[in-house]
C-alpha positions in Angstrom: 113.5 -112.6 -40.5 114.0 -109.8 -37.9 113.5 -106.6 -37.0 115.8 -104.6 -39.3 115.8 -106.6 -42.3 112.1 -106.6 -42.4 113.2 -102.9 -42.2 115.6 -102.0 -44.4 113.0 -104.1 -47.0 110.2 -101.8 -46.5 113.0 -99.1 -47.7 113.8 -100.5 -50.8 110.1 -101.8 -51.4 109.4 -97.9 -51.5 112.1 -96.5 -52.8 111.5 -99.3 -56.1 108.2 -97.7 -56.1 109.1 -94.1 -55.8 111.7 -95.2 -59.1 109.1 -97.8 -60.7 106.0 -95.8 -60.4 107.1 -92.5 -62.1 108.9 -94.9 -65.0 106.0 -96.7 -66.0 103.7 -93.9 -66.1 106.7 -92.2 -68.7 106.7 -95.8 -70.9 102.6 -95.0 -71.6 102.4 -91.5 -71.7 105.0 -92.5 -74.6 103.3 -95.3 -76.4 100.3 -93.3 -75.5 101.7 -91.0 -78.1 102.7 -92.6 -80.6 100.4 -94.6 -81.9 97.2 -92.1 -80.4 95.4 -92.0 -83.4 95.9 -92.6 -87.3 98.9 -92.3 -89.4 98.8 -89.7 -93.1 96.9 -90.5 -95.9 99.2 -90.2 -98.1 96.8 -86.7 -99.5 98.1 -85.6 -95.9 101.4 -86.6 -96.3 101.5 -84.4 -99.4 100.4 -81.3 -97.8 102.8 -82.1 -95.0 105.9 -81.9 -97.2 104.7 -79.0 -98.7 103.8 -76.9 -95.5 107.0 -78.1 -94.9 108.6 -77.2 -97.8 107.4 -74.2 -97.6 109.1 -73.4 -93.8 111.9 -74.8 -95.1 112.6 -72.5 -98.5 112.0 -69.4 -95.3 114.5 -70.4 -91.8 117.2 -67.8 -93.3 114.8 -65.0 -92.1 113.0 -67.0 -88.8 113.1 -65.3 -85.6 116.3 -66.4 -83.1 113.1 -67.9 -80.1 111.4 -69.6 -83.0 114.2 -72.0 -84.5 113.5 -74.9 -81.6 110.1 -74.7 -83.3 110.9 -74.3 -86.6 113.6 -77.7 -86.2 110.2 -79.5 -84.5 107.7 -78.4 -86.9 110.8 -79.6 -89.6 110.5 -83.5 -88.6 108.3 -84.5 -86.2 105.7 -87.3 -86.2 102.2 -87.0 -87.4 98.7 -88.6 -86.1 95.8 -87.7 -87.5 92.0 -87.6 -85.5 88.7 -86.6 -86.5 88.8 -84.3 -84.3 90.0 -82.4 -81.5 88.2 -80.7 -78.2 89.7 -78.4 -76.5 89.4 -79.6 -72.7 88.7 -76.0 -71.5 86.2 -74.7 -73.6 84.9 -77.3 -75.5 85.6 -76.4 -78.1 87.0 -77.4 -81.1 90.9 -77.7 -81.5 93.4 -77.6 -84.9 95.6 -79.9 -83.0 96.5 -81.6 -79.4 100.0 -81.7 -78.6 100.9 -83.3 -75.2 102.6 -82.3 -72.7 104.7 -85.1 -71.7 105.9 -88.2 -73.9 107.9 -86.6 -76.2 110.9 -88.6 -74.6 111.3 -91.5 -77.7 110.4 -88.3 -80.4 108.4 -85.0 -80.5 104.5 -85.6 -81.8 102.8 -84.0 -83.1 99.1 -84.1 -83.1 96.0 -82.9 -86.1 93.1 -82.9 -86.9 92.0 -84.6 -90.7 90.2 -81.2 -91.2 93.8 -79.5 -91.2 94.9 -81.0 -94.5 92.7 -78.8 -96.0 94.5 -75.6 -95.2 96.5 -73.6 -96.9 99.9 -74.8 -96.7 101.4 -71.3 -95.2 98.6 -72.3 -92.5 99.2 -75.9 -92.3 102.0 -74.4 -91.5 101.5 -71.6 -89.1 99.9 -74.5 -86.9 102.6 -76.9 -87.1 105.0 -74.2 -85.5 101.9 -73.4 -83.0 102.4 -77.2 -81.8 106.4 -78.0 -81.9 106.1 -76.0 -79.1 103.7 -77.2 -77.3 106.2 -80.4 -77.4 108.8 -78.9 -76.1 106.4 -77.9 -72.8 107.3 -80.7 -71.0 108.5 -79.4 -67.6 105.7 -79.8 -64.5 102.8 -76.5 -65.3 99.8 -77.5 -65.1 99.2 -77.3 -68.7 100.9 -76.5 -72.0 101.3 -72.3 -72.5 98.9 -71.3 -75.4 100.6 -68.2 -74.4 103.8 -69.1 -76.1 102.3 -71.5 -79.0 100.2 -68.1 -80.0 103.2 -65.7 -79.9 105.4 -67.5 -81.9 103.0 -68.3 -84.5 103.3 -65.3 -85.1 105.5 -64.3 -85.1 106.8 -66.7 -88.1 103.3 -65.7 -89.7 105.3 -61.9 -89.3 108.6 -63.2 -90.6 106.7 -64.9 -93.5 105.7 -61.7 -94.6 101.7 -63.0 -93.8 100.7 -60.0 -92.3 97.2 -58.7 -92.0 95.1 -56.2 -90.6 91.7 -57.0 -90.9 89.5 -60.4 -92.1 89.0 -59.2 -95.4 92.8 -58.7 -96.1 93.9 -61.8 -94.7 91.5 -64.0 -96.5 93.3 -62.3 -99.7 96.4 -64.1 -98.3 95.6 -67.7 -98.6 94.1 -68.6 -101.8 94.8 -72.1 -101.4 93.1 -75.0 -100.4 89.2 -75.0 -98.8 88.3 -71.5 -98.5 86.2 -72.2 -95.6 88.5 -74.3 -93.5 90.8 -71.2 -93.8 88.7 -69.2 -93.1 87.7 -71.0 -89.6 91.2 -71.5 -89.1 91.6 -67.4 -89.6 88.6 -66.1 -87.1 90.2 -69.1 -84.5 93.7 -67.4 -84.3 92.9 -64.1 -84.8 90.2 -64.5 -81.6 92.5 -66.7 -80.1 96.1 -64.0 -81.0 94.0 -61.9 -78.6 92.5 -63.5 -76.1 96.2 -64.4 -75.0 97.4 -61.0 -75.3 100.1 -62.1 -78.4 102.2 -58.8 -78.6 102.0 -57.4 -82.6 100.1 -59.7 -83.7 100.5 -61.2 -87.6 96.5 -61.2 -88.1 94.4 -57.9 -86.0 90.5 -58.0 -86.4 
């Protein structure tokens, strides 16, 4: 084989590698996104249906900027996990929806306890995680600011606003009281942490 042929072969190998490795990575993360965790059991499926029915009943008044998340919340595949750890704080998280691997269909990952929430709180969590399912660009990590802002805007459009934790608790009587309280406390804190404008819930 001559020098010219060798150089051409090397260039072709570089091109194939440059194309092949990203393709293989995308295939890996897409597969992981769809098989990581467990499928829902009948109880969890019924809770998701209740939350989605609530979202559907409120579609006419939802903010225009939240329509994309609303659609995904109604149709995305759901995978269930015992628990999650937030990558930054190490604390428990209600959901960890992957930034990548969404090309073969949107997938939302929720922890098992989330299915004990009031259906309207679960609906807001679906909206939040649905925002992340669309953040598949080359940011270092998904934007929590955007997800919390859209979640808050949807809660406000649903008329679920509260000036303090007592008012918020009075809004949500379904599901587990302890689980609802934990979720409300977490969301109120993060609304402040991420600078949500006109938050639906205030302390």
